[in-house]
C-alpha positions as CSV (number, residue, x, y, z in Angstrom):
1,M,78.8,-64.1,95.0
2,K,78.9,-66.9,97.6
3,V,75.8,-67.4,99.7
4,V,76.2,-69.2,103.0
5,S,73.1,-70.7,104.6
6,T,72.4,-70.3,108.2
7,V,69.8,-73.0,108.2
8,D,70.5,-75.8,110.7
9,F,69.8,-79.3,109.5
10,F,71.3,-80.9,112.6
11,G,68.9,-83.6,113.7
12,A,66.8,-83.3,110.5
13,V,65.4,-86.5,109.0
14,W,66.9,-87.1,105.6
15,R,65.0,-89.1,103.0
16,K,66.5,-90.5,99.8
17,S,64.9,-89.5,96.6
18,S,62.7,-92.1,94.9
19,R,64.1,-90.7,91.6
20,S,67.7,-91.4,92.5
21,G,69.5,-93.8,90.3
22,G,69.6,-97.4,91.4
23,G,72.2,-99.9,90.5
24,N,75.8,-100.0,91.6
25,N,76.8,-96.4,91.1
26,G,75.1,-95.3,94.3
27,S,73.8,-92.0,92.8
28,C,71.4,-90.8,95.4
29,V,70.3,-87.5,96.7
30,E,68.6,-86.9,100.0
31,V,66.2,-84.2,101.1
32,A,65.3,-82.8,104.5
33,F,62.9,-80.1,105.7
34,S,63.8,-77.5,108.3
35,G,61.1,-74.8,108.8
36,Q,60.7,-72.9,105.5
37,A,63.9,-74.4,104.1
38,V,64.6,-77.5,102.1
39,G,68.0,-79.1,102.1
40,V,69.4,-81.4,99.4
41,R,72.7,-83.3,99.6
42,D,74.6,-86.2,98.1
43,S,73.9,-89.4,100.2
44,K,77.4,-90.7,99.4
45,S,79.0,-87.6,100.9
46,P,76.6,-86.0,103.3
47,D,79.3,-83.9,105.0
48,S,80.4,-82.2,101.7
49,G,77.6,-79.6,101.7
50,T,73.9,-79.0,101.4
51,L,72.0,-77.1,98.8
52,V,69.3,-75.0,100.5
53,F,66.1,-73.9,98.9
54,S,63.1,-72.0,100.2
55,S,59.8,-73.9,100.4
56,V,58.6,-71.7,97.5
57,Q,61.6,-72.6,95.3
58,W,61.2,-76.3,96.2
59,A,57.5,-76.2,95.1
60,F,58.5,-74.7,91.7
61,F,61.2,-77.4,91.4
62,L,58.6,-80.1,92.0
63,R,56.1,-78.7,89.6
64,G,58.8,-78.9,86.9
65,F,58.8,-82.7,87.2
66,Q,55.0,-82.9,87.1
67,A,54.6,-81.0,83.8
């Protein structure tokens, strides 16, 4: 099943993750918040799509890295 998000991230402020890889490979992800939704995208290819999570899903994701 394909889910299409209707969340609009136009004009959102995107921030690069502090956990993204440094160096020459340019592996970086960006995150933006829009209401109760959180968007995650590849900073090298921002027009290729955005993963969208609810704020609850995002909180669970962050807790996984703090365990």
